[in-house]
C-alpha positions as CSV (number, residue, x, y, z in Angstrom):
1,M,0.0,0.0,0.0
2,N,1.3,3.4,-0.9
3,V,1.0,6.1,1.8
4,I,1.8,9.8,2.2
5,V,4.9,10.3,4.5
6,E,5.1,13.5,6.5
7,I,8.0,15.0,8.4
8,S,7.1,15.8,12.0
9,A,9.4,18.6,13.2
10,R,10.1,19.3,16.9
11,H,6.9,20.4,18.7
12,L,5.0,20.1,21.9
13,H,1.5,19.4,23.2
14,L,0.3,21.1,26.3
15,S,-2.1,20.2,29.0
16,Q,-4.6,23.0,29.9
17,E,-2.9,23.2,33.4
18,H,0.5,24.0,31.8
19,L,-1.0,26.3,29.1
20,D,-2.6,28.3,31.9
21,I,0.8,28.6,33.7
22,L,2.7,29.5,30.5
23,Y,0.1,31.8,28.9
24,G,-2.3,32.8,31.7
25,A,-5.4,31.4,33.3
26,G,-8.1,30.2,30.8
27,Y,-5.9,30.8,27.8
28,K,-7.1,29.4,24.5
29,L,-4.6,28.4,21.7
30,T,-4.7,30.3,18.4
31,P,-4.9,28.0,15.4
32,K,-2.4,29.0,12.7
33,K,-2.6,26.0,10.3
34,D,-4.6,22.8,10.1
35,L,-2.6,19.6,10.2
36,S,-3.4,16.5,8.2
37,Q,-4.7,14.7,11.3
38,P,-8.4,15.7,11.7
39,G,-8.9,18.3,14.5
40,Q,-5.2,19.0,15.0
41,F,-3.5,22.3,14.2
42,A,-0.3,24.2,14.6
43,C,-0.6,27.2,16.9
44,A,0.6,30.7,16.6
45,E,2.0,30.4,20.2
46,K,5.5,29.0,20.9
47,V,7.3,27.9,24.0
48,E,10.9,27.9,24.9
49,V,12.2,24.5,25.8
50,I,15.3,24.6,28.0
51,G,17.7,21.7,28.7
52,P,21.0,21.5,30.5
53,K,23.0,22.5,27.4
54,G,20.7,24.8,25.4
55,S,17.2,26.0,24.5
56,M,14.9,26.0,21.5
57,K,11.6,27.8,20.7
58,M,9.1,25.2,19.7
59,S,5.6,25.3,18.1
60,I,2.6,24.1,20.1
61,L,0.2,21.7,18.4
62,G,-3.4,21.9,19.5
63,P,-5.8,21.1,20.8
64,V,-4.7,20.7,24.5
65,R,-4.0,17.2,25.7
66,P,-4.4,15.4,29.0
67,A,-0.6,15.5,29.5
68,T,2.2,17.8,28.3
69,Q,4.5,16.1,25.8
70,V,7.6,17.5,24.0
71,E,8.6,15.6,20.8
72,I,12.1,16.2,19.5
73,S,14.6,14.4,17.3
74,L,17.6,12.7,18.9
75,T,19.8,15.5,17.4
76,D,17.6,18.0,19.2
77,A,18.0,16.0,22.4
78,R,21.8,16.2,22.1
79,T,21.7,19.9,21.4
80,L,19.5,20.5,24.5
81,G,21.4,18.0,26.7
82,I,18.3,16.0,27.4
83,K,18.4,12.2,27.6
84,V,15.2,11.0,25.8
85,P,13.7,7.6,25.0
86,V,12.3,6.7,21.6
87,R,8.7,5.9,22.3
88,E,5.2,5.9,21.1
89,S,3.5,9.3,21.5
90,G,1.4,9.6,24.6
91,V,3.6,7.3,26.8
92,V,5.3,9.9,29.0
93,A,6.1,7.9,32.1
94,G,9.9,7.8,32.6
95,S,10.7,10.0,29.7
96,G,13.0,13.1,29.7
97,S,12.7,16.3,31.6
98,C,13.1,20.0,30.7
99,K,11.9,23.5,31.6
100,L,9.2,25.2,29.6
101,V,9.1,29.0,29.5
102,G,6.1,31.1,28.2
103,P,5.2,34.7,28.4
104,C,3.5,34.4,31.8
105,G,5.3,31.6,33.6
106,E,7.5,28.5,33.7
107,V,7.0,24.8,34.1
108,D,9.6,22.3,35.3
109,L,8.5,19.3,33.3
110,A,9.6,16.2,35.3
111,E,8.8,13.9,32.4
112,G,7.3,14.1,28.9
113,V,10.2,14.7,26.5
114,M,10.8,12.0,23.9
115,A,11.8,11.2,20.4
116,A,8.5,9.9,19.0
117,K,8.6,6.4,17.5
118,R,8.0,6.4,13.8
119,H,4.4,5.6,13.2
120,L,1.6,4.9,10.7
121,H,-1.7,6.6,11.4
122,I,-4.2,4.4,9.5
123,I,-8.0,4.3,9.2
124,P,-9.7,0.9,9.9
125,E,-10.8,0.5,6.2
126,D,-7.2,1.0,5.0
127,A,-5.9,-1.3,7.8
128,A,-8.3,-4.0,6.8
129,Q,-7.4,-3.7,3.1
130,I,-3.8,-4.5,3.8
131,G,-4.2,-6.7,6.8
132,V,-2.7,-4.4,9.5
133,K,-3.8,-4.5,13.1
134,D,-3.4,-1.8,15.8
135,K,0.1,-1.7,17.3
136,Q,1.4,-4.0,14.6
137,I,5.0,-3.3,13.5
138,V,5.4,-2.7,9.7
139,K,8.1,-1.4,7.4
140,L,8.2,1.7,5.3
141,S,10.0,1.9,2.0
142,I,11.0,5.3,0.7
143,K,12.5,5.9,-2.7
144,S,14.6,9.0,-3.1
145,E,17.2,10.1,-5.6
146,E,20.3,9.2,-3.6
147,R,19.1,7.8,-0.2
148,S,16.4,5.3,-0.7
149,L,15.8,3.3,2.4
150,I,13.5,1.0,4.3
151,F,12.5,1.9,7.8
152,D,11.7,-1.0,10.2
153,D,9.9,-0.6,13.5
154,V,7.0,1.5,12.2
155,I,4.1,1.2,14.6
156,A,0.6,1.1,13.2
157,R,-2.0,3.2,15.0
158,V,-5.4,2.2,13.7
159,S,-8.1,4.8,14.4
160,P,-11.3,5.9,12.8
161,T,-10.5,9.5,13.6
162,C,-7.2,9.8,11.8
163,A,-6.0,10.3,8.3
164,T,-3.8,7.6,6.8
165,R,-0.2,9.0,7.0
166,V,3.2,8.0,8.2
167,H,5.1,10.4,10.5
168,L,8.9,10.5,10.6
169,D,11.0,12.9,12.6
170,T,13.6,15.3,11.0
171,D,16.5,12.9,11.6
172,E,14.7,10.1,9.8
173,A,13.8,12.4,7.0
174,N,17.4,13.5,6.6
175,A,18.6,9.9,6.6
176,A,16.3,9.3,3.6
177,G,17.1,12.6,1.9
178,I,13.5,13.8,1.9
179,S,11.5,16.9,2.9
180,G,7.9,18.0,2.9
181,E,5.5,15.2,1.9
182,V,6.6,12.2,-0.1
183,E,5.1,8.9,-1.0
184,G,6.2,5.7,0.7
185,E,5.1,2.0,0.6
186,I,4.0,0.0,3.6
187,I,5.6,-3.4,3.7
188,L,4.2,-6.2,5.9
């Protein structure tokens, strides 16, 4: 099955509690651009993420979530001096820590910083068509002019509320020599 592959650059998701601390009580995020996943959007607001060795301004993705999560590449983690696990988005227990700074306050985030595991968002109809189950590990083949490659360990996330897309981080995109959106092939 061919699928659109998108590059997921560094970003963070905030809980309402942390958004209130960083931007003020009752603050509402300002949508700047809709994302391919239904209901998700890039925000006008940014947050400074500070680690032991450096800091970076990062975009917030909305809407707010139950737990704050910072998604960075392993290269970003080295730049910031943060030890991060590679893990599925949403699994924050035992992940890296940092400080978040907004215009109204700061949050010392004890956990929630990670390099997101490469993943396939897939609607149930597409999953049934190719025989993929939720949480199944698949491969992704990407053809590029000089760096074609096959990624292993791509986790399938089957959901009726998603759009069928693969998300790679910037390190993975650089390894394949791609940018923007490209087409890839799911291999079982």
